C-alpha positions as CSV (number, residue, x, y, z in Angstrom):
1,X,84.6,134.7,44.0
2,X,83.4,134.7,47.6
3,X,80.3,132.3,47.7
4,X,80.1,129.2,48.7
5,X,78.8,126.0,47.5
6,X,75.4,126.5,49.3
7,X,75.2,130.4,47.6
8,X,71.8,131.7,45.8
9,X,72.2,130.0,42.2
10,X,72.3,132.7,39.7
11,X,70.4,132.1,36.4
12,X,67.1,131.1,37.9
13,X,69.2,127.2,38.2
14,X,67.4,125.4,41.0
15,X,68.7,122.0,42.1
16,X,66.0,119.9,42.6
17,X,67.3,116.2,43.6
18,X,70.4,114.9,44.8
19,X,71.5,110.9,45.3
20,X,74.7,109.2,45.0
21,X,76.4,107.9,41.8
22,X,78.2,105.0,41.4
23,X,81.4,104.5,43.2
24,X,84.6,105.9,42.6
25,X,86.5,104.2,40.7
26,X,91.0,103.6,40.2
27,X,91.9,103.8,37.1
28,X,92.0,99.2,37.5
29,X,89.0,99.6,38.2
30,X,89.5,99.4,42.0
31,X,87.4,100.6,44.0
32,X,87.5,103.7,45.6
33,X,86.4,104.8,49.6
34,X,85.5,107.8,49.1
35,X,86.3,110.9,51.5
36,X,84.9,113.7,53.5
37,X,86.0,115.9,50.4
38,X,85.2,113.8,47.5
39,X,81.6,114.3,45.5
40,X,79.6,112.1,43.7
41,X,76.1,112.4,42.3
42,X,73.4,112.7,40.2
43,X,71.0,115.3,39.9
44,X,68.0,117.0,38.6
45,X,68.4,121.0,38.2
46,X,65.8,123.2,37.3
47,X,67.7,124.3,34.2
48,X,66.1,127.6,31.6
49,X,62.5,126.4,33.1
50,X,62.9,122.7,32.3
51,X,64.4,120.1,34.0
52,X,68.0,118.6,32.9
53,X,70.3,116.1,34.7
54,X,74.4,116.4,35.8
55,X,76.5,113.8,37.1
56,X,79.5,115.5,39.6
57,X,81.9,113.0,39.8
58,X,85.5,114.0,42.0
59,X,87.7,113.2,45.0
60,X,88.0,116.3,45.9
61,X,84.6,119.0,45.4
62,X,87.4,121.8,46.1
63,X,89.4,120.3,42.4
64,X,88.9,122.3,39.2
65,X,85.6,121.8,37.1
66,X,85.9,119.7,33.8
67,X,82.6,120.4,32.0
68,X,81.7,117.8,29.6
69,X,80.0,119.0,27.1
70,X,78.8,115.4,24.9
71,X,78.5,114.8,21.4
72,X,75.6,114.5,18.9
73,X,73.5,116.4,18.8
74,X,71.2,114.2,21.7
75,X,73.6,111.3,22.2
76,X,75.1,112.1,25.6
77,X,77.8,110.3,27.6
78,X,77.2,110.5,30.8
79,X,78.6,105.9,31.7
80,X,81.4,106.4,29.3
81,X,82.7,109.7,31.1
82,X,82.5,107.7,34.7
83,X,84.2,105.2,32.9
84,X,87.3,106.6,31.6
85,X,87.6,109.5,33.7
86,X,88.0,107.1,36.7
87,X,91.0,108.0,38.2
88,X,93.1,110.8,37.1
89,X,90.8,112.7,36.1
90,X,88.6,112.3,39.1
91,X,92.3,112.7,40.9
92,X,92.2,115.9,40.0
93,X,88.7,118.0,38.6
94,X,85.5,117.5,39.7
95,X,83.7,116.4,36.6
96,X,80.5,117.7,35.0
97,X,78.9,115.0,33.0
98,X,75.9,117.1,31.5
99,X,72.7,115.7,29.7
100,X,71.3,118.4,27.7
101,X,68.4,119.4,26.8
102,X,66.3,117.1,25.1
103,X,69.2,114.1,25.4
104,X,69.7,111.0,27.5
105,X,67.3,111.6,31.6
106,X,67.1,115.5,30.3
107,X,64.7,114.0,27.2
108,X,61.6,115.3,28.5
109,X,63.5,118.7,28.8
110,X,63.0,119.2,25.2
111,X,59.2,118.3,24.6
112,X,57.1,121.7,23.2
113,X,60.2,124.5,22.0
114,X,62.3,123.5,19.2
115,X,65.2,123.3,19.9
116,X,68.2,125.8,18.7
117,X,71.9,126.7,19.1
118,X,71.2,129.7,20.8
119,X,68.7,127.9,23.3
120,X,71.5,125.4,24.2
121,X,74.2,127.9,24.7
122,X,71.8,130.0,26.9
123,X,71.3,126.4,28.8
124,X,75.3,126.4,29.3
125,X,75.7,129.9,30.5
126,X,72.7,129.5,32.9
127,X,74.7,126.1,34.0
128,X,78.5,127.8,34.1
129,X,77.5,130.2,36.3
130,X,75.4,127.9,38.5
131,X,78.8,125.8,38.9
132,X,81.1,129.1,39.4
133,X,79.0,130.5,42.1
134,X,78.0,126.8,44.0
135,X,81.4,125.9,44.2
136,X,83.6,129.0,44.4
137,X,85.4,129.1,41.2
138,X,86.1,132.0,39.0
139,X,86.7,129.7,35.4
140,X,86.0,126.0,34.3
141,X,87.4,124.0,32.0
142,X,85.4,122.9,29.4
143,X,85.6,119.8,27.3
144,X,83.7,119.1,24.0
145,X,82.8,116.0,22.3
146,X,82.0,116.2,18.4
147,X,78.9,118.9,18.6
148,X,79.9,119.4,21.9
149,X,82.9,120.5,20.4
150,X,80.9,122.7,18.9
151,X,78.8,124.3,21.6
152,X,82.2,124.5,23.8
153,X,84.4,126.5,21.3
154,X,81.5,129.2,20.9
155,X,80.2,129.3,24.5
156,X,84.5,129.7,25.5
157,X,85.0,132.7,22.3
158,X,81.2,134.8,24.1
159,X,82.3,134.3,27.3
160,X,85.9,134.3,27.4
161,X,86.0,135.8,30.8
162,X,84.5,132.5,31.8
163,X,87.0,129.3,31.1
164,X,89.6,128.2,32.5
165,X,90.5,126.7,28.9
166,X,88.9,124.3,25.8
167,X,89.9,121.4,25.1
168,X,87.6,119.1,21.9
169,X,88.0,115.6,21.3
170,X,86.7,115.4,17.2
171,X,86.4,119.5,16.8
172,X,83.8,120.7,14.3
173,X,84.9,122.9,11.9
174,X,82.1,123.3,9.1
175,X,79.4,121.9,8.0
176,X,79.0,120.9,4.5
177,X,82.8,120.7,4.3
178,X,82.9,117.8,7.3
179,X,80.3,116.2,5.7
180,X,82.1,115.8,2.4
181,X,85.2,114.8,3.2
182,X,83.7,111.9,5.4
183,X,81.9,110.5,2.2
184,X,84.7,111.3,0.5
185,X,86.7,109.3,2.5
186,X,85.0,106.5,3.0
187,X,83.8,105.9,-0.3
188,X,87.1,105.9,-0.7
189,X,88.2,103.1,1.2
190,X,85.1,100.6,0.3
191,X,86.7,101.3,-3.0
192,X,89.6,99.9,-2.3
193,X,88.8,97.1,0.1
194,X,86.1,96.2,-3.1
195,X,83.4,96.6,-0.3
196,X,80.3,95.7,-3.8
197,X,77.3,96.9,-1.5
198,X,78.7,99.3,0.3
199,X,79.9,100.9,-2.7
200,X,76.7,100.4,-4.3
201,X,74.8,102.4,-1.3
202,X,77.7,104.7,-1.5
203,X,77.1,105.9,-5.2
204,X,74.0,105.9,-4.7
205,X,74.0,109.1,-2.2
206,X,76.4,111.2,-4.4
207,X,74.4,114.2,-4.2
208,X,75.1,114.0,-0.3
209,X,78.7,114.2,-1.2
210,X,78.1,117.7,-2.7
211,X,74.9,118.5,-0.6
212,X,75.2,117.3,2.6
213,X,71.6,118.7,3.3
214,X,70.1,118.2,0.0
215,X,67.6,115.2,-0.8
216,X,66.9,112.8,2.2
217,X,69.2,113.7,4.5
218,X,68.1,112.1,7.8
219,X,68.7,108.7,5.7
220,X,71.9,109.5,3.5
221,X,73.8,110.3,6.8
222,X,72.6,106.7,8.7
223,X,74.2,105.0,5.8
224,X,76.8,106.3,5.6
225,X,77.8,106.1,9.0
226,X,77.2,102.6,8.8
227,X,80.1,102.3,5.8
228,X,81.7,104.9,7.6
229,X,81.6,102.8,11.3
230,X,82.8,99.3,9.3
231,X,86.1,101.0,7.3
232,X,87.8,102.5,11.2
233,X,87.2,106.3,10.8
234,X,83.5,106.3,12.8
235,X,82.9,106.7,16.3
236,X,86.0,104.7,17.2
237,X,88.7,102.9,14.6
238,X,88.0,99.5,16.4
239,X,84.5,98.0,14.6
240,X,83.4,96.6,18.0
241,X,84.3,100.0,19.5
242,X,80.7,101.8,18.8
243,X,79.5,98.1,20.3
244,X,81.4,98.6,23.7
245,X,80.4,102.3,23.9
246,X,76.9,101.2,23.1
247,X,77.2,98.5,25.4
248,X,78.6,101.0,28.7
249,X,75.5,103.7,27.8
250,X,73.0,101.3,28.1
251,X,73.8,99.4,31.1
252,X,75.1,102.8,32.9
253,X,73.9,102.8,36.3
254,X,73.1,106.7,35.9
255,X,69.7,105.3,33.7
256,X,66.4,104.3,34.4
257,X,64.6,102.1,31.6
258,X,62.4,104.6,30.9
259,X,66.2,106.7,30.1
260,X,66.9,103.7,28.0
261,X,63.9,104.1,26.0
262,X,64.4,107.3,25.1
263,X,67.9,108.0,24.5
264,X,67.3,107.0,21.1
265,X,64.3,109.3,20.6
266,X,65.9,112.2,22.1
267,X,69.0,111.1,19.7
268,X,67.2,111.4,16.8
269,X,64.8,114.8,17.4
270,X,67.4,116.5,18.4
271,X,69.7,115.2,15.3
272,X,66.3,116.7,13.5
273,X,66.2,119.9,14.9
274,X,69.8,120.9,15.2
275,X,71.6,119.3,12.3
276,X,70.5,122.0,9.6
277,X,71.5,124.4,11.4
278,X,75.0,123.7,12.5
279,X,75.8,122.7,8.6
280,X,75.8,126.2,7.9
281,X,78.4,126.6,10.3
282,X,82.2,127.2,8.9
283,X,84.4,128.2,12.1
284,X,87.5,129.3,10.0
285,X,85.0,132.2,9.0
286,X,82.8,133.0,12.0
287,X,85.7,131.7,14.3
288,X,89.1,132.9,14.1
289,X,89.8,133.7,17.1
290,X,90.0,132.8,20.5
291,X,90.7,134.5,23.9
292,X,91.3,131.2,26.0
293,X,93.5,128.6,25.7
294,X,92.8,125.8,23.1
295,X,94.0,122.4,23.2
296,X,92.7,119.8,20.0
297,X,92.5,116.2,20.8
298,X,92.9,114.3,17.3
299,X,91.7,110.9,16.4
300,X,94.9,109.7,13.1
301,X,91.6,107.7,12.0
302,X,88.6,109.8,12.7
303,X,86.6,111.4,9.5
304,X,82.9,112.3,11.1
305,X,84.7,115.1,12.2
306,X,87.6,114.9,10.0
307,X,91.4,115.4,11.6
308,X,93.5,117.1,8.9
309,X,90.3,119.9,8.9
310,X,90.7,120.3,12.6
311,X,94.6,120.8,12.4
312,X,94.1,123.5,9.9
313,X,91.5,124.9,11.8
314,X,93.7,125.0,15.2
315,X,97.1,126.5,13.0
316,X,94.9,129.6,11.8
317,X,93.3,130.1,14.9
318,X,94.1,133.0,16.8
319,X,94.8,131.7,20.4
320,X,96.5,132.6,23.8
321,X,98.2,129.6,23.8
322,X,96.9,126.6,21.8
323,X,97.7,122.7,20.5
324,X,96.9,119.8,19.3
325,X,98.0,115.8,20.3
326,X,97.2,112.9,18.0
327,X,95.5,109.3,18.8
328,X,97.4,107.1,16.2
329,X,94.7,104.4,17.6
330,X,91.5,106.2,17.7
331,X,89.1,107.4,15.4
332,X,86.2,109.7,16.4
333,X,86.6,109.1,20.5
334,X,89.9,109.3,21.6
335,X,89.2,110.1,25.4
336,X,87.3,106.8,25.0
337,X,89.7,104.2,22.6
338,X,93.1,106.0,24.3
339,X,91.5,106.9,27.3
340,X,94.7,106.6,29.4
341,X,96.9,109.0,27.2
342,X,93.9,111.4,26.8
343,X,94.1,111.9,31.0
344,X,97.3,112.0,30.6
345,X,97.7,114.5,28.5
346,X,94.1,117.0,29.3
347,X,95.8,116.7,33.1
348,X,98.8,118.2,31.3
349,X,97.8,121.0,28.9
350,X,95.4,122.2,31.6
351,X,96.6,122.0,34.6
352,X,100.9,121.5,33.4
353,X,101.0,118.8,35.2
354,X,102.8,115.3,33.8
């Protein structure tokens, strides 16, 4: 592609503002001096007719692009990506973290229009084309976490010519089966540990284990996830990890006071609007083949998106190259729970370097 970083943006994406982001750091946390080829920016862009935000970080702006798709839906991870990508990933990639429509710093981009999977994929297509043109790349690497794994794998299926490889953490497989297995394991753990309050609350949601969209599912999923976290199968295996992750996000210099106030509202609105559509998807039926390399990073204790389902799906998935990496001390977020191993394995699988 004979385009430069100043090339006109396709898809009517326009850079609105850019400011310097938090400094680059090595894996030990020591601050690095920004070199002439580095890029450390927090940018707002006009994407899909609304303002959305990006973090771009790397020691070399000419490095391969790693686009990170956050979970939720509606739960950006920009400060977590910055904290845990320091060193190896920012040395090997230009790491781009996108705050999706209706979430985090892009919260108000969700005003006035119902969120849908098609709309999010349309935004993603425009963003990918803009990044490819701006940084003169034929293809980019995509990393999806949880909800982002669904968004990313669907994009890779639809546009393989634009994706160098796809990797996921907490791979979504099939809506109802994901939730049924998560509920079953959580109740099983509550009974095994004789946690009476958990047994009572979860048993009162027996219908949820059969029909994740029946009844008051918004309340049910909050109850189920609360106990799931306490049993060690949620966002992190360590029970304190949720607090650490939450503090990293809420204290992140990327966010203004207003952004922090909007964060939970964006998460709740995105879940309410997108979750029913997500629950209707079964990738085992709709996506049996992928034309790009696919790599799944699986937490041994992940029962938010059960790793057993993801591993079974990967074995059946047709792809030019595929592999799975297990993290024995992690639940749903090995990228943040075991970042050293995660970074090394991602570089090995994506770039062929150890």
